[in-house]
Each structure stands twice: as C-alpha cells, then as structure tokens.
N, CA, C, O and the ligand as a Tripos MOL2 file, in Angstrom:
@<TRIPOS>MOLECULE
protein
  285   283    72     0     0
PROTEIN
NO_CHARGES

@<TRIPOS>ATOM
      1 N         -26.7530  -22.2970  -42.1350 N.3       1 MET1
      2 CA        -25.3210  -22.4360  -41.8900 C.3       1 MET1
      3 C         -24.9370  -21.8150  -40.5560 C.2       1 MET1
      4 O         -25.4330  -20.7440  -40.2050 O.2       1 MET1
      5 N         -24.0750  -22.4620  -39.8250 N.am      2 ILE2
      6 CA        -23.5820  -21.9090  -38.5580 C.3       2 ILE2
      7 C         -22.1430  -21.4330  -38.7620 C.2       2 ILE2
      8 O         -21.2740  -22.1810  -39.2110 O.2       2 ILE2
      9 N         -21.9320  -20.2060  -38.4290 N.am      3 CYS3
     10 CA        -20.5870  -19.6590  -38.5760 C.3       3 CYS3
     11 C         -19.6460  -20.3120  -37.5550 C.2       3 CYS3
     12 O         -19.9710  -20.4290  -36.3730 O.2       3 CYS3
     13 N         -18.4850  -20.7290  -38.0360 N.am      4 ALA4
     14 CA        -17.5290  -21.4080  -37.1580 C.3       4 ALA4
     15 C         -16.9340  -20.4620  -36.1160 C.2       4 ALA4
     16 O         -16.3850  -20.9110  -35.1100 O.2       4 ALA4
     17 N         -17.0400  -19.1730  -36.3530 N.am      5 PHE5
     18 CA        -16.4640  -18.2040  -35.4230 C.3       5 PHE5
     19 C         -17.4680  -17.6770  -34.4230 C.2       5 PHE5
     20 O         -17.2940  -17.8520  -33.2170 O.2       5 PHE5
     21 N         -18.5190  -17.0320  -34.9090 N.am      6 CYS6
     22 CA        -19.4450  -16.3750  -33.9930 C.3       6 CYS6
     23 C         -20.6190  -17.2670  -33.6040 C.2       6 CYS6
     24 O         -21.3700  -16.9320  -32.6880 O.2       6 CYS6
     25 N         -20.7880  -18.4090  -34.2930 N.am      7 GLY7
     26 CA        -21.8620  -19.3220  -33.9450 C.3       7 GLY7
     27 C         -23.2290  -18.8720  -34.3980 C.2       7 GLY7
     28 O         -24.2350  -19.5100  -34.0870 O.2       7 GLY7
     29 N         -23.2720  -17.7770  -35.1320 N.am      8 GLU8
     30 CA        -24.5550  -17.2790  -35.6300 C.3       8 GLU8
     31 C         -25.0360  -18.1580  -36.7780 C.2       8 GLU8
     32 O         -24.2580  -18.6420  -37.6010 O.2       8 GLU8
     33 N         -26.3560  -18.3420  -36.7940 N.am      9 LYS9
     34 CA        -26.9420  -19.0940  -37.8840 C.3       9 LYS9
     35 C         -27.3580  -18.0810  -38.9410 C.2       9 LYS9
     36 O         -28.3220  -17.3370  -38.7560 O.2       9 LYS9
     37 N         -26.6440  -18.0580  -40.0200 N.am     10 ILE10
     38 CA        -26.8580  -17.0170  -41.0080 C.3      10 ILE10
     39 C         -27.0020  -17.6220  -42.3950 C.2      10 ILE10
     40 O         -26.2780  -18.5410  -42.7780 O.2      10 ILE10
     41 N         -27.9450  -17.0860  -43.1210 N.am     11 ILE11
     42 CA        -28.0790  -17.4980  -44.5140 C.3      11 ILE11
     43 C         -27.6360  -16.3330  -45.3750 C.2      11 ILE11
     44 O         -28.4360  -15.4600  -45.7110 O.2      11 ILE11
     45 N         -26.3910  -16.3190  -45.7230 N.am     12 ASP12
     46 CA        -25.8900  -15.2590  -46.5850 C.3      12 ASP12
     47 C         -24.7200  -15.8050  -47.3750 C.2      12 ASP12
     48 O         -24.4640  -17.0100  -47.3800 O.2      12 ASP12
     49 N         -24.0240  -14.9220  -48.0310 N.am     13 ASP13
     50 CA        -22.9360  -15.4100  -48.8580 C.3      13 ASP13
     51 C         -21.6030  -15.3450  -48.1430 C.2      13 ASP13
     52 O         -20.7060  -14.6050  -48.5470 O.2      13 ASP13
     53 N         -21.4800  -16.1050  -47.1010 N.am     14 GLY14
     54 CA        -20.1920  -16.2530  -46.4450 C.3      14 GLY14
     55 C         -19.3440  -17.1940  -47.2770 C.2      14 GLY14
     56 O         -19.6470  -17.4410  -48.4440 O.2      14 GLY14
     57 N         -18.2980  -17.7120  -46.6930 N.am     15 LEU15
     58 CA        -17.4940  -18.6290  -47.4780 C.3      15 LEU15
     59 C         -17.2040  -19.9080  -46.7060 C.2      15 LEU15
     60 O         -17.2850  -19.9500  -45.4790 O.2      15 LEU15
     61 N         -16.8650  -20.9470  -47.4570 N.am     16 PHE16
     62 CA        -16.4710  -22.2070  -46.8650 C.3      16 PHE16
     63 C         -14.9690  -22.3490  -46.9830 C.2      16 PHE16
     64 O         -14.3950  -22.1950  -48.0620 O.2      16 PHE16
     65 N         -14.3420  -22.6460  -45.8580 N.am     17 VAL17
     66 CA        -12.9140  -22.9170  -45.8970 C.3      17 VAL17
     67 C         -12.6900  -24.2520  -45.2250 C.2      17 VAL17
     68 O         -12.9610  -24.4160  -44.0350 O.2      17 VAL17
     69 N         -12.1960  -25.2010  -45.9940 N.am     18 LEU18
     70 CA        -11.9370  -26.5510  -45.4910 C.3      18 LEU18
     71 C         -13.1440  -27.1030  -44.7370 C.2      18 LEU18
     72 O         -13.0000  -27.7200  -43.6820 O.2      18 LEU18
     73 N         -14.3210  -26.8770  -45.2830 N.am     19 GLY19
     74 CA        -15.5210  -27.4420  -44.6980 C.3      19 GLY19
     75 C         -16.1340  -26.6120  -43.5790 C.2      19 GLY19
     76 O         -17.2030  -26.9510  -43.0710 O.2      19 GLY19
     77 N         -15.4700  -25.5330  -43.1900 N.am     20 ASN20
     78 CA        -16.0190  -24.6630  -42.1630 C.3      20 ASN20
     79 C         -16.6450  -23.4320  -42.7990 C.2      20 ASN20
     80 O         -16.0910  -22.8220  -43.7140 O.2      20 ASN20
     81 N         -17.8250  -23.0890  -42.2780 N.am     21 TYR21
     82 CA        -18.4920  -21.9040  -42.7940 C.3      21 TYR21
     83 C         -18.0680  -20.6750  -42.0100 C.2      21 TYR21
     84 O         -18.0250  -20.6960  -40.7800 O.2      21 TYR21
     85 N         -17.7590  -19.6200  -42.7160 N.am     22 ILE22
     86 CA        -17.4570  -18.3370  -42.0750 C.3      22 ILE22
     87 C         -18.4290  -17.3120  -42.6310 C.2      22 ILE22
     88 O         -18.4990  -17.1230  -43.8460 O.2      22 ILE22
     89 N         -19.1800  -16.6480  -41.7640 N.am     23 CYS23
     90 CA        -20.1560  -15.6840  -42.2450 C.3      23 CYS23
     91 C         -19.4520  -14.4410  -42.7980 C.2      23 CYS23
     92 O         -18.2810  -14.1930  -42.5100 O.2      23 CYS23
     93 N         -20.1830  -13.6790  -43.5870 N.am     24 ALA24
     94 CA        -19.5910  -12.5200  -44.2640 C.3      24 ALA24
     95 C         -19.0100  -11.5240  -43.2590 C.2      24 ALA24
     96 O         -17.9960  -10.8760  -43.5220 O.2      24 ALA24
     97 N         -19.6730  -11.4160  -42.1010 N.am     25 LEU25
     98 CA        -19.2090  -10.4780  -41.0810 C.3      25 LEU25
     99 C         -17.8440  -10.8960  -40.5280 C.2      25 LEU25
    100 O         -16.9250  -10.0840  -40.4230 O.2      25 LEU25
    101 N         -17.7330  -12.1750  -40.1780 N.am     26 CYS26
    102 CA        -16.4710  -12.6680  -39.6340 C.3      26 CYS26
    103 C         -15.3940  -12.6730  -40.7090 C.2      26 CYS26
    104 O         -14.2230  -12.4300  -40.4190 O.2      26 CYS26
    105 N         -15.7840  -12.9470  -41.9440 N.am     27 GLU27
    106 CA        -14.8120  -12.9360  -43.0220 C.3      27 GLU27
    107 C         -14.1800  -11.5530  -43.1540 C.2      27 GLU27
    108 O         -12.9610  -11.4220  -43.2530 O.2      27 GLU27
    109 N         -15.0280  -10.5270  -43.1530 N.am     28 SER28
    110 CA        -14.4870   -9.1830  -43.3030 C.3      28 SER28
    111 C         -13.6600   -8.7920  -42.0890 C.2      28 SER28
    112 O         -12.6760   -8.0610  -42.2000 O.2      28 SER28
    113 N         -14.0750   -9.2910  -40.9190 N.am     29 LYS29
    114 CA        -13.3010   -9.0230  -39.7030 C.3      29 LYS29
    115 C         -11.9250   -9.6810  -39.8070 C.2      29 LYS29
    116 O         -10.9100   -9.0870  -39.4440 O.2      29 LYS29
    117 N         -11.9120  -10.9010  -40.3030 N.am     30 LEU30
    118 CA        -10.6650  -11.6480  -40.4220 C.3      30 LEU30
    119 C          -9.6560  -10.9680  -41.3330 C.2      30 LEU30
    120 O          -8.4610  -10.9360  -41.0420 O.2      30 LEU30
    121 N         -10.1460  -10.4330  -42.4280 N.am     31 VAL31
    122 CA         -9.1970   -9.8760  -43.3920 C.3      31 VAL31
    123 C          -8.7790   -8.4510  -43.0370 C.2      31 VAL31
    124 O          -7.8260   -7.9210  -43.6080 O.2      31 VAL31
    125 N          -9.4960   -7.8280  -42.0880 N.am     32 THR32
    126 CA         -9.1440   -6.4450  -41.7620 C.3      32 THR32
    127 C          -8.5750   -6.2890  -40.3580 C.2      32 THR32
    128 O          -8.0900   -5.2180  -39.9920 O.2      32 THR32
    129 N          -8.6370   -7.3720  -39.5680 N.am     33 ILE33
    130 CA         -8.2280   -7.2410  -38.1710 C.3      33 ILE33
    131 C          -6.7340   -6.9710  -38.0590 C.2      33 ILE33
    132 O          -5.9220   -7.5020  -38.8160 O.2      33 ILE33
    133 N          -6.4040   -6.1330  -37.0950 N.am     34 LYS34
    134 CA         -5.0100   -5.7870  -36.8670 C.3      34 LYS34
    135 C          -4.4890   -6.5690  -35.6640 C.2      34 LYS34
    136 O          -5.2490   -6.9860  -34.7900 O.2      34 LYS34
    137 N          -3.1790   -6.7540  -35.6500 N.am     35 ALA35
    138 CA         -2.5580   -7.5530  -34.5960 C.3      35 ALA35
    139 C          -2.7890   -6.9530  -33.2110 C.2      35 ALA35
    140 O          -2.7250   -7.6710  -32.2130 O.2      35 ALA35
    141 N          -3.0530   -5.6620  -33.1360 N.am     36 ASN36
    142 CA         -3.2600   -5.0460  -31.8260 C.3      36 ASN36
    143 C          -4.7420   -4.9600  -31.4400 C.2      36 ASN36
    144 O          -5.0940   -4.3900  -30.4080 O.2      36 ASN36
    145 N          -5.6020   -5.5370  -32.2900 N.am     37 ASP37
    146 CA         -7.0270   -5.5800  -31.9710 C.3      37 ASP37
    147 C          -7.2620   -6.5410  -30.8130 C.2      37 ASP37
    148 O          -6.6190   -7.5870  -30.7270 O.2      37 ASP37
    149 N          -8.2000   -6.1790  -29.9070 N.am     38 THR38
    150 CA         -8.4450   -7.0390  -28.7500 C.3      38 THR38
    151 C          -9.0140   -8.3910  -29.1560 C.2      38 THR38
    152 O          -8.8880   -9.3660  -28.4150 O.2      38 THR38
    153 N          -9.6380   -8.4540  -30.3230 N.am     39 ASN39
    154 CA        -10.2150   -9.7070  -30.7860 C.3      39 ASN39
    155 C          -9.2530  -10.5290  -31.6370 C.2      39 ASN39
    156 O          -9.6040  -11.6180  -32.0910 O.2      39 ASN39
    157 N          -8.0540  -10.0220  -31.8540 N.am     40 TYR40
    158 CA         -7.1180  -10.6790  -32.7640 C.3      40 TYR40
    159 C          -6.8200  -12.1110  -32.3360 C.2      40 TYR40
    160 O          -6.8590  -13.0330  -33.1510 O.2      40 TYR40
    161 N          -6.5210  -12.2870  -31.0520 N.am     41 ASP41
    162 CA         -6.1920  -13.6280  -30.5730 C.3      41 ASP41
    163 C          -7.3620  -14.5810  -30.7170 C.2      41 ASP41
    164 O          -7.1880  -15.7670  -30.9980 O.2      41 ASP41
    165 N          -8.5690  -14.0370  -30.5180 N.am     42 PHE42
    166 CA         -9.7680  -14.8640  -30.6620 C.3      42 PHE42
    167 C          -9.8660  -15.4100  -32.0800 C.2      42 PHE42
    168 O         -10.0790  -16.6050  -32.2830 O.2      42 PHE42
    169 N          -9.7110  -14.5330  -33.0440 N.am     43 TYR43
    170 CA         -9.8330  -14.9640  -34.4280 C.3      43 TYR43
    171 C          -8.6710  -15.8500  -34.8510 C.2      43 TYR43
    172 O          -8.8370  -16.8070  -35.6060 O.2      43 TYR43
    173 N          -7.4950  -15.5080  -34.3490 N.am     44 LYS44
    174 CA         -6.3280  -16.2910  -34.7140 C.3      44 LYS44
    175 C          -6.4100  -17.7080  -34.1630 C.2      44 LYS44
    176 O          -6.1180  -18.6740  -34.8680 O.2      44 LYS44
    177 N          -6.8080  -17.8280  -32.8970 N.am     45 SER45
    178 CA         -6.9060  -19.1710  -32.3300 C.3      45 SER45
    179 C          -8.0690  -19.9270  -32.9520 C.2      45 SER45
    180 O          -8.0360  -21.1530  -33.0670 O.2      45 SER45
    181 N          -9.1010  -19.1840  -33.3540 N.am     46 GLY46
    182 CA        -10.2180  -19.8270  -34.0450 C.3      46 GLY46
    183 C          -9.7630  -20.4190  -35.3620 C.2      46 GLY46
    184 O         -10.1600  -21.5250  -35.7270 O.2      46 GLY46
    185 N          -8.9400  -19.6890  -36.0630 N.am     47 LEU47
    186 CA         -8.3920  -20.1850  -37.3260 C.3      47 LEU47
    187 C          -7.5310  -21.4120  -37.1050 C.2      47 LEU47
    188 O          -7.5990  -22.3820  -37.8610 O.2      47 LEU47
    189 N          -6.7270  -21.3580  -36.0700 N.am     48 LYS48
    190 CA         -5.8420  -22.4860  -35.7880 C.3      48 LYS48
    191 C          -6.6510  -23.7410  -35.5290 C.2      48 LYS48
    192 O          -6.3320  -24.8180  -36.0320 O.2      48 LYS48
    193 N          -7.7110  -23.5900  -34.7310 N.am     49 LYS49
    194 CA         -8.5750  -24.7270  -34.4250 C.3      49 LYS49
    195 C          -9.1850  -25.2830  -35.7000 C.2      49 LYS49
    196 O          -9.2470  -26.4920  -35.9230 O.2      49 LYS49
    197 N          -9.6340  -24.3400  -36.5290 N.am     50 MET50
    198 CA        -10.3340  -24.7190  -37.7460 C.3      50 MET50
    199 C          -9.4440  -25.4870  -38.7000 C.2      50 MET50
    200 O          -9.8790  -26.4360  -39.3520 O.2      50 MET50
    201 N          -8.2160  -25.0710  -38.7720 N.am     51 TRP51
    202 CA         -7.3280  -25.6590  -39.7640 C.3      51 TRP51
    203 C          -6.4840  -26.8040  -39.2180 C.2      51 TRP51
    204 O          -5.6950  -27.4020  -39.9500 O.2      51 TRP51
    205 N          -6.6460  -27.1040  -37.9540 N.am     52 ARG52
    206 CA         -5.8590  -28.1900  -37.3990 C.3      52 ARG52
    207 C          -6.2510  -29.4800  -38.0990 C.2      52 ARG52
    208 O          -7.4350  -29.7860  -38.2410 O.2      52 ARG52
    209 N          -5.2790  -30.2100  -38.5220 N.am     53 CYS53
    210 CA         -5.5500  -31.4230  -39.2710 C.3      53 CYS53
    211 C          -4.5820  -32.4640  -38.7850 C.2      53 CYS53
    212 O          -3.4590  -32.5690  -39.2790 O.2      53 CYS53
    213 N          -5.0210  -33.2340  -37.8120 N.am     54 ALA54
    214 CA         -4.1820  -34.2430  -37.1800 C.3      54 ALA54
    215 C          -2.9140  -33.6160  -36.5840 C.2      54 ALA54
    216 O          -1.9050  -34.2900  -36.3750 O.2      54 ALA54
    217 N          -2.9950  -32.3160  -36.3210 N.am     55 GLY55
    218 CA         -1.8900  -31.6270  -35.6780 C.3      55 GLY55
    219 C          -0.6420  -31.5000  -36.5240 C.2      55 GLY55
    220 O           0.3970  -31.0610  -36.0300 O.2      55 GLY55
    221 N          -0.7240  -31.8750  -37.7850 N.am     56 ALA56
    222 CA          0.5030  -31.9310  -38.5740 C.3      56 ALA56
    223 C           0.5340  -30.9740  -39.7550 C.2      56 ALA56
    224 O           1.5770  -30.4010  -40.0680 O.2      56 ALA56
    225 N          -0.6050  -30.8000  -40.4100 N.am     57 CYS57
    226 CA         -0.5410  -30.1180  -41.6980 C.3      57 CYS57
    227 C          -1.2330  -28.7620  -41.6960 C.2      57 CYS57
    228 O          -1.5780  -28.2520  -42.7620 O.2      57 CYS57
    229 N          -1.4470  -28.1650  -40.5210 N.am     58 SER58
    230 CA         -2.1510  -26.8950  -40.5570 C.3      58 SER58
    231 C          -1.2030  -25.7390  -40.8570 C.2      58 SER58
    232 O          -0.1600  -25.6030  -40.2170 O.2      58 SER58
    233 N          -1.5600  -24.9240  -41.8130 N.am     59 PRO59
    234 CA         -0.7440  -23.7390  -42.0880 C.3      59 PRO59
    235 C          -0.9000  -22.7500  -40.9500 C.2      59 PRO59
    236 O          -1.8510  -22.8530  -40.1760 O.2      59 PRO59
    237 N          -0.0210  -21.8260  -40.8340 N.am     60 SER60
    238 CA         -0.1280  -20.8450  -39.7510 C.3      60 SER60
    239 C          -1.2940  -19.9020  -40.0220 C.2      60 SER60
    240 O          -1.7080  -19.7110  -41.1650 O.2      60 SER60
    241 N          -1.8070  -19.3230  -38.9570 N.am     61 ALA61
    242 CA         -2.9320  -18.4000  -39.0860 C.3      61 ALA61
    243 C          -2.5640  -17.2330  -39.9860 C.2      61 ALA61
    244 O          -3.4110  -16.6990  -40.7010 O.2      61 ALA61
    245 N          -1.3100  -16.8430  -39.9480 N.am     62 GLU62
    246 CA         -0.8790  -15.7040  -40.7600 C.3      62 GLU62
    247 C          -1.0180  -16.0190  -42.2510 C.2      62 GLU62
    248 O          -1.4450  -15.1700  -43.0330 O.2      62 GLU62
    249 N          -0.6570  -17.2360  -42.6350 N.am     63 ILE63
    250 CA         -0.7640  -17.6330  -44.0420 C.3      63 ILE63
    251 C          -2.2300  -17.6480  -44.4690 C.2      63 ILE63
    252 O          -2.5690  -17.2160  -45.5710 O.2      63 ILE63
    253 N          -3.0940  -18.1500  -43.5860 N.am     64 ILE64
    254 CA         -4.5220  -18.2020  -43.9000 C.3      64 ILE64
    255 C          -5.0780  -16.7890  -44.0480 C.2      64 ILE64
    256 O          -5.8140  -16.5070  -44.9940 O.2      64 ILE64
    257 N          -4.7350  -15.9140  -43.1290 N.am     65 LEU65
    258 CA         -5.2140  -14.5370  -43.2020 C.3      65 LEU65
    259 C          -4.7340  -13.8760  -44.4850 C.2      65 LEU65
    260 O          -5.4860  -13.1390  -45.1240 O.2      65 LEU65
    261 N          -3.4940  -14.1320  -44.8650 N.am     66 ALA66
    262 CA         -2.9540  -13.5310  -46.0710 C.3      66 ALA66
    263 C          -3.7010  -14.0430  -47.2930 C.2      66 ALA66
    264 O          -3.9760  -13.2790  -48.2180 O.2      66 ALA66
    265 N          -4.0310  -15.3240  -47.3040 N.am     67 SER67
    266 CA         -4.7240  -15.8550  -48.4760 C.3      67 SER67
    267 C          -6.1590  -15.3540  -48.5280 C.2      67 SER67
    268 O          -6.7070  -15.1650  -49.6140 O.2      67 SER67
    269 N          -6.7750  -15.1370  -47.3690 N.am     68 LEU68
    270 CA         -8.1220  -14.5690  -47.3380 C.3      68 LEU68
    271 C          -8.0950  -13.1350  -47.8510 C.2      68 LEU68
    272 O          -8.9860  -12.7120  -48.5870 O.2      68 LEU68
    273 N          -7.0830  -12.4060  -47.4610 N.am     69 ALA69
    274 CA         -6.9960  -11.0000  -47.8230 C.3      69 ALA69
    275 C          -6.7690  -10.8220  -49.3200 C.2      69 ALA69
    276 O          -7.0680   -9.7640  -49.8730 O.2      69 ALA69
    277 N          -6.2460  -11.8410  -49.9700 N.am     70 ARG70
    278 CA         -5.9870  -11.7430  -51.4020 C.3      70 ARG70
    279 C          -7.2250  -11.9710  -52.2500 C.2      70 ARG70
    280 O          -7.2120  -11.7020  -53.4520 O.2      70 ARG70
    281 N          -8.3050  -12.4700  -51.6310 N.am     71 ARG71
    282 CA         -9.4790  -12.8160  -52.4340 C.3      71 ARG71
    283 C         -10.0500  -11.5880  -53.1320 C.2      71 ARG71
    284 O         -11.0430  -11.6940  -53.8520 O.2      71 ARG71
    285 ZN        -19.5450  -15.2190  -38.0200 Zn       72 ZN72
@<TRIPOS>BOND
     1     1     2 1
     2     2     3 1
     3     3     4 2
     4     3     5 am
     5     5     6 1
     6     6     7 1
     7     7     8 2
     8     7     9 am
     9     9    10 1
    10    10    11 1
    11    11    12 2
    12    11    13 am
    13    13    14 1
    14    14    15 1
    15    15    16 2
    16    15    17 am
    17    17    18 1
    18    18    19 1
    19    19    20 2
    20    19    21 am
    21    21    22 1
    22    22    23 1
    23    23    24 2
    24    23    25 am
    25    25    26 1
    26    26    27 1
    27    27    28 2
    28    27    29 am
    29    29    30 1
    30    30    31 1
    31    31    32 2
    32    31    33 am
    33    33    34 1
    34    34    35 1
    35    35    36 2
    36    35    37 am
    37    37    38 1
    38    38    39 1
    39    39    40 2
    40    39    41 am
    41    41    42 1
    42    42    43 1
    43    43    44 2
    44    43    45 am
    45    45    46 1
    46    46    47 1
    47    47    48 2
    48    47    49 am
    49    49    50 1
    50    50    51 1
    51    51    52 2
    52    51    53 am
    53    53    54 1
    54    54    55 1
    55    55    56 2
    56    55    57 am
    57    57    58 1
    58    58    59 1
    59    59    60 2
    60    59    61 am
    61    61    62 1
    62    62    63 1
    63    63    64 2
    64    63    65 am
    65    65    66 1
    66    66    67 1
    67    67    68 2
    68    67    69 am
    69    69    70 1
    70    70    71 1
    71    71    72 2
    72    71    73 am
    73    73    74 1
    74    74    75 1
    75    75    76 2
    76    75    77 am
    77    77    78 1
    78    78    79 1
    79    79    80 2
    80    79    81 am
    81    81    82 1
    82    82    83 1
    83    83    84 2
    84    83    85 am
    85    85    86 1
    86    86    87 1
    87    87    88 2
    88    87    89 am
    89    89    90 1
    90    90    91 1
    91    91    92 2
    92    91    93 am
    93    93    94 1
    94    94    95 1
    95    95    96 2
    96    95    97 am
    97    97    98 1
    98    98    99 1
    99    99   100 2
   100    99   101 am
   101   101   102 1
   102   102   103 1
   103   103   104 2
   104   103   105 am
   105   105   106 1
   106   106   107 1
   107   107   108 2
   108   107   109 am
   109   109   110 1
   110   110   111 1
   111   111   112 2
   112   111   113 am
   113   113   114 1
   114   114   115 1
   115   115   116 2
   116   115   117 am
   117   117   118 1
   118   118   119 1
   119   119   120 2
   120   119   121 am
   121   121   122 1
   122   122   123 1
   123   123   124 2
   124   123   125 am
   125   125   126 1
   126   126   127 1
   127   127   128 2
   128   127   129 am
   129   129   130 1
   130   130   131 1
   131   131   132 2
   132   131   133 am
   133   133   134 1
   134   134   135 1
   135   135   136 2
   136   135   137 am
   137   137   138 1
   138   138   139 1
   139   139   140 2
   140   139   141 am
   141   141   142 1
   142   142   143 1
   143   143   144 2
   144   143   145 am
   145   145   146 1
   146   146   147 1
   147   147   148 2
   148   147   149 am
   149   149   150 1
   150   150   151 1
   151   151   152 2
   152   151   153 am
   153   153   154 1
   154   154   155 1
   155   155   156 2
   156   155   157 am
   157   157   158 1
   158   158   159 1
   159   159   160 2
   160   159   161 am
   161   161   162 1
   162   162   163 1
   163   163   164 2
   164   163   165 am
   165   165   166 1
   166   166   167 1
   167   167   168 2
   168   167   169 am
   169   169   170 1
   170   170   171 1
   171   171   172 2
   172   171   173 am
   173   173   174 1
   174   174   175 1
   175   175   176 2
   176   175   177 am
   177   177   178 1
   178   178   179 1
   179   179   180 2
   180   179   181 am
   181   181   182 1
   182   182   183 1
   183   183   184 2
   184   183   185 am
   185   185   186 1
   186   186   187 1
   187   187   188 2
   188   187   189 am
   189   189   190 1
   190   190   191 1
   191   191   192 2
   192   191   193 am
   193   193   194 1
   194   194   195 1
   195   195   196 2
   196   195   197 am
   197   197   198 1
   198   198   199 1
   199   199   200 2
   200   199   201 am
   201   201   202 1
   202   202   203 1
   203   203   204 2
   204   203   205 am
   205   205   206 1
   206   206   207 1
   207   207   208 2
   208   207   209 am
   209   209   210 1
   210   210   211 1
   211   211   212 2
   212   211   213 am
   213   213   214 1
   214   214   215 1
   215   215   216 2
   216   215   217 am
   217   217   218 1
   218   218   219 1
   219   219   220 2
   220   219   221 am
   221   221   222 1
   222   222   223 1
   223   223   224 2
   224   223   225 am
   225   225   226 1
   226   226   227 1
   227   227   228 2
   228   227   229 am
   229   229   230 1
   230   230   231 1
   231   231   232 2
   232   231   233 am
   233   233   234 1
   234   234   235 1
   235   235   236 2
   236   235   237 am
   237   237   238 1
   238   238   239 1
   239   239   240 2
   240   239   241 am
   241   241   242 1
   242   242   243 1
   243   243   244 2
   244   243   245 am
   245   245   246 1
   246   246   247 1
   247   247   248 2
   248   247   249 am
   249   249   250 1
   250   250   251 1
   251   251   252 2
   252   251   253 am
   253   253   254 1
   254   254   255 1
   255   255   256 2
   256   255   257 am
   257   257   258 1
   258   258   259 1
   259   259   260 2
   260   259   261 am
   261   261   262 1
   262   262   263 1
   263   263   264 2
   264   263   265 am
   265   265   266 1
   266   266   267 1
   267   267   268 2
   268   267   269 am
   269   269   270 1
   270   270   271 1
   271   271   272 2
   272   271   273 am
   273   273   274 1
   274   274   275 1
   275   275   276 2
   276   275   277 am
   277   277   278 1
   278   278   279 1
   279   279   280 2
   280   279   281 am
   281   281   282 1
   282   282   283 1
   283   283   284 2
@<TRIPOS>SUBSTRUCTURE
     1 MET1         2 RESIDUE 1 A MET
     2 ILE2         6 RESIDUE 1 A ILE
     3 CYS3        10 RESIDUE 1 A CYS
     4 ALA4        14 RESIDUE 1 A ALA
     5 PHE5        18 RESIDUE 1 A PHE
     6 CYS6        22 RESIDUE 1 A CYS
     7 GLY7        26 RESIDUE 1 A GLY
     8 GLU8        30 RESIDUE 1 A GLU
     9 LYS9        34 RESIDUE 1 A LYS
    10 ILE10       38 RESIDUE 1 A ILE
    11 ILE11       42 RESIDUE 1 A ILE
    12 ASP12       46 RESIDUE 1 A ASP
    13 ASP13       50 RESIDUE 1 A ASP
    14 GLY14       54 RESIDUE 1 A GLY
    15 LEU15       58 RESIDUE 1 A LEU
    16 PHE16       62 RESIDUE 1 A PHE
    17 VAL17       66 RESIDUE 1 A VAL
    18 LEU18       70 RESIDUE 1 A LEU
    19 GLY19       74 RESIDUE 1 A GLY
    20 ASN20       78 RESIDUE 1 A ASN
    21 TYR21       82 RESIDUE 1 A TYR
    22 ILE22       86 RESIDUE 1 A ILE
    23 CYS23       90 RESIDUE 1 A CYS
    24 ALA24       94 RESIDUE 1 A ALA
    25 LEU25       98 RESIDUE 1 A LEU
    26 CYS26      102 RESIDUE 1 A CYS
    27 GLU27      106 RESIDUE 1 A GLU
    28 SER28      110 RESIDUE 1 A SER
    29 LYS29      114 RESIDUE 1 A LYS
    30 LEU30      118 RESIDUE 1 A LEU
    31 VAL31      122 RESIDUE 1 A VAL
    32 THR32      126 RESIDUE 1 A THR
    33 ILE33      130 RESIDUE 1 A ILE
    34 LYS34      134 RESIDUE 1 A LYS
    35 ALA35      138 RESIDUE 1 A ALA
    36 ASN36      142 RESIDUE 1 A ASN
    37 ASP37      146 RESIDUE 1 A ASP
    38 THR38      150 RESIDUE 1 A THR
    39 ASN39      154 RESIDUE 1 A ASN
    40 TYR40      158 RESIDUE 1 A TYR
    41 ASP41      162 RESIDUE 1 A ASP
    42 PHE42      166 RESIDUE 1 A PHE
    43 TYR43      170 RESIDUE 1 A TYR
    44 LYS44      174 RESIDUE 1 A LYS
    45 SER45      178 RESIDUE 1 A SER
    46 GLY46      182 RESIDUE 1 A GLY
    47 LEU47      186 RESIDUE 1 A LEU
    48 LYS48      190 RESIDUE 1 A LYS
    49 LYS49      194 RESIDUE 1 A LYS
    50 MET50      198 RESIDUE 1 A MET
    51 TRP51      202 RESIDUE 1 A TRP
    52 ARG52      206 RESIDUE 1 A ARG
    53 CYS53      210 RESIDUE 1 A CYS
    54 ALA54      214 RESIDUE 1 A ALA
    55 GLY55      218 RESIDUE 1 A GLY
    56 ALA56      222 RESIDUE 1 A ALA
    57 CYS57      226 RESIDUE 1 A CYS
    58 SER58      230 RESIDUE 1 A SER
    59 PRO59      234 RESIDUE 1 A PRO
    60 SER60      238 RESIDUE 1 A SER
    61 ALA61      242 RESIDUE 1 A ALA
    62 GLU62      246 RESIDUE 1 A GLU
    63 ILE63      250 RESIDUE 1 A ILE
    64 ILE64      254 RESIDUE 1 A ILE
    65 LEU65      258 RESIDUE 1 A LEU
    66 ALA66      262 RESIDUE 1 A ALA
    67 SER67      266 RESIDUE 1 A SER
    68 LEU68      270 RESIDUE 1 A LEU
    69 ALA69      274 RESIDUE 1 A ALA
    70 ARG70      278 RESIDUE 1 A ARG
    71 ARG71      282 RESIDUE 1 A ARG
    72 ZN72       285 GROUP 0 **** ****
C-alpha cells in the first residue's frame, strides 16, 4: 500500500478513506496536528485533494479531521 500523504510503501494497519490509503503514522499525525503546526497546511491540503469529488461534494478538511479524531 502507498500512503496518500507521505508516499511511503507500508504494510501495516493504516486506514482507507474513500479509496485512499493513509498509513498509521500519517493517521496519528492527522488527528493530533494543531493549526499552528508547520505541517498543518500540508496535511490539510492533502485532505482536500483526497476528498475532492468533481469539485462539488467534498467536505471541509476540518470535518474530516473531526471525524478521524472520533475514531
Ligand atoms: Zn503516510
């Protein structure tokens, strides 16, 4: 599996979101990252790209992060 964020090829128990694989490392980063983190924009724009669906039905990155954090 190739992580949609870091591009690492990892065989572990990451998760699939809308057909995209996110490795366990990036998953934990996503749910714990703070808005003032230097990598925040990277992860946020990565989420936006991932969830873009014909430009019409993508939820905001904040909603996705909140739903990930609830797992
Ligand atoms: Zn990753």
